[in-house]
N, C-alpha and C positions, 0 to 999 in steps of 0.2 A: 438456523438463520435463514431468513427469507429475503433475498435481494429484490427490492421493488424496481421494476422497469429495466432490469438488466438481463432478461432472458436471452437475448441475442448474443450479448458479450459473453455470458457464462457458457452458452453452448459452443461458441467459437473456441473458448479457452479449453473446455473439456475435450473437444474433438482433437485439438492439437496435442494435449497431454496423453490422450489414448494412443496416439501414433508416435509418441516419443520426440515430438518436435521441441526445439528451443523457442521460447516465447519472450518477447519484451512487452511489458504492459506499461504504457506511457500516458502521462496526463498530469495536470496540475494538482496541487494539494486539495484534498477534499473530494476528488472526483470518484473515489471508491476503488482505487487499485488494490489496496490491502484486503478489502472485503471480498472483491472478486477472487483474488488469489486464494484466500482462506476457504471460501466456499468450494472452489474447485479442488483444493487439497483434501477436502473431506472424503473424497473417493480414492485418495492415495495415502493409505496409512503409513507407508514407508518414506514419504517425502520428508525432507529436512528443511526446516524453516529458519532462515537467518535474518533476524530483524535489524541487525546493525552491521552495515557494510561500509561504514565511514572510513575505516582504516584496515590494514592487514591484520593488526592485533585484534580488533573487535570482531572482524569476520571469522578469524580462526577460533576465537573464544566462543562465538555464537554457534559455530558448527560443532565444536567439541561438546558444548552443552546440549545441543540437539541430539547428539549421538549418545549422550549419557556417559561421556568419557571425562574423567578427571585427570588433568595433566598440569603439572607445574613446570612451565617452560620459561627459561631465562630470557629468551629473545625471540624475535619473529621467525628466524630460521628454524628453531626447534618447534615453534608452534605450527609452522607450515608442515614440517615433517610429521608431526603428530596427527594433523588433520589427514594428510595423504595416507598415512599408515592405517588410521582408523577407518577410512573409506575404501581401502583396498578390498576388492571383491564384493563390495556392497553397492549393487546397482540400484539407484533410486534417483528421483528428481531432487534437485537442490533449488530452493526458492530464496533469492536474494531480494529483500524488500528494502525500501527507502535508500536505494543506491544513489549516491551523489558523485562527486568527482573522484575518479579512480586513478590511483597512482600507479607507476610502473611496477612497483613491488606487489601491490594488490592484483594487478593484471596478471602477473606471473602465476599467482595461485589460481585465479579464474581459468586461465589457459590450461593449467594442469588438470583441473577438475573437469573442464569441458570435454576432454578427450574420452572420458568414460562415464560422464553423468550428464543427462539432459538438464537444462536449466530454465527457470523462470526468473526474469529480472524485472523488477518494478522500479521505475524512475520517472522523474518529472519531465525530462526533456532528452532529446538526442543531440542537442547542441554540444560541440566540443567544450565550450566554456563551462557547461554544466556537468558533463560526465567524464571529461578527460579521455584517458586511454581506453576506457570501456568501448569506445567506438570501434576499436580494432578487432573485437571478437563478435560484433553484432551482425556481421555480413550474412550469416545463415540463420538468423532469428526471424520467426514470424512476428509481426507487430499487431498489438491490440491497443487501440486508442479510444477508450470510452469517453463519450461526450457528456455534457450536462443532460439531466433528465428533461424530457418534454413536460409540458405543463400538467398533463393528466397524471403522469407517473409521479411528478413532484408533489402534487396534491395528495396522491395516495400515500406517499411517504410521510407527508406532513400529518395526515390524519392518524397514521399508524404510530408516529412518534408522540402525537398528542395523547393518544390512548395509553401508550406505555408510560408516559410521564404523569398522567392524570392532569393534563393541562386544561385549564378553563380560562376562556377569554370572553369579554363582553359581546363581541360580534365575530363569530367564527369565519364568516365570509370575508369580512374586512381583514382579519388576521391572515387568512390564506392569500388574499391579494397582496398584502404587504410582504408576506414570506416569499412569495414568488418574485416580487419586484426586487427584493434585496438579495436573494440567492441566485436567481436566474437558473434554478434547477441544479446547482452544485449540491450534491447530497451532503457532503461534510458541512458545508455552510448552513444548509437547512437544519440539520440536526443540532448544530451549535446554536442557531437562532432559537430553536424550540427550547433547548436547555436554558438559554438566556431568558426567554419569556417565562419559564417556570420559576425563575429566581428574580423576577421583577425587572428584567431588562427590556420588557415591551410594555408600553403604556398606550392604551387605546387613544388614538388621535395624535400621538407623538411618534409612533412607530418604534423601530428598534434603536437601541444605542449601539450603533455599529462600531463606535470607538472601542467599546469593551471587546467586541468580537475580534477586531483586528489586533488588539493587545493580546488576547488569548492565543491567537494564531502565532504571533511573534514569539510568545513564551514557549509554545510547543516546538517551534522550529529551533529555538535556542537549546531546549532540552535534548533534541535529537542530534545537535551538532557536536 
């Protein structure tokens, strides 16, 4: 996987991971947090990836699945004990992606894990209303806040996506202009717009049907909640 226009952010993340630092990757939807983390993880075969940290139950189940451990636990206490037992003596990075509002019970698991495992946490915001009790453990985390791509990198991404999708438009220059205007360099939004154009959501002279894009985004957010 080649991340376009993210060399600085990727080097920052890799440097922190090499030295065992805790890192919080912060930014809005579509900015590329997951892609950055996954690319950095490629050099860490022992890293554990937890894609669902919405509740204590889903976090435990994600970690147990990443460890290849099959446990039938009747409640969260047993799930938490199973996770801690499976990770005992297993020194590795733990990556928590799509972190939202953290409850006190989920915080207790994260605190236990942080004592012996460096972490990467990807979340949209550091505001208390968004992440809740997670703020209580972020005091020693380095932060990485990727911004939208600049125009040159955004157009490189657009051309790469166009080639990948076999996308053909009447006026490529006008298409790129409209793509930049509607995305402002947000990589996820750019990719979604290219996908939409592939399936008829872009009509030359009428630009993108952004209503469809916003609907797709809301559906994805509901599926993750």
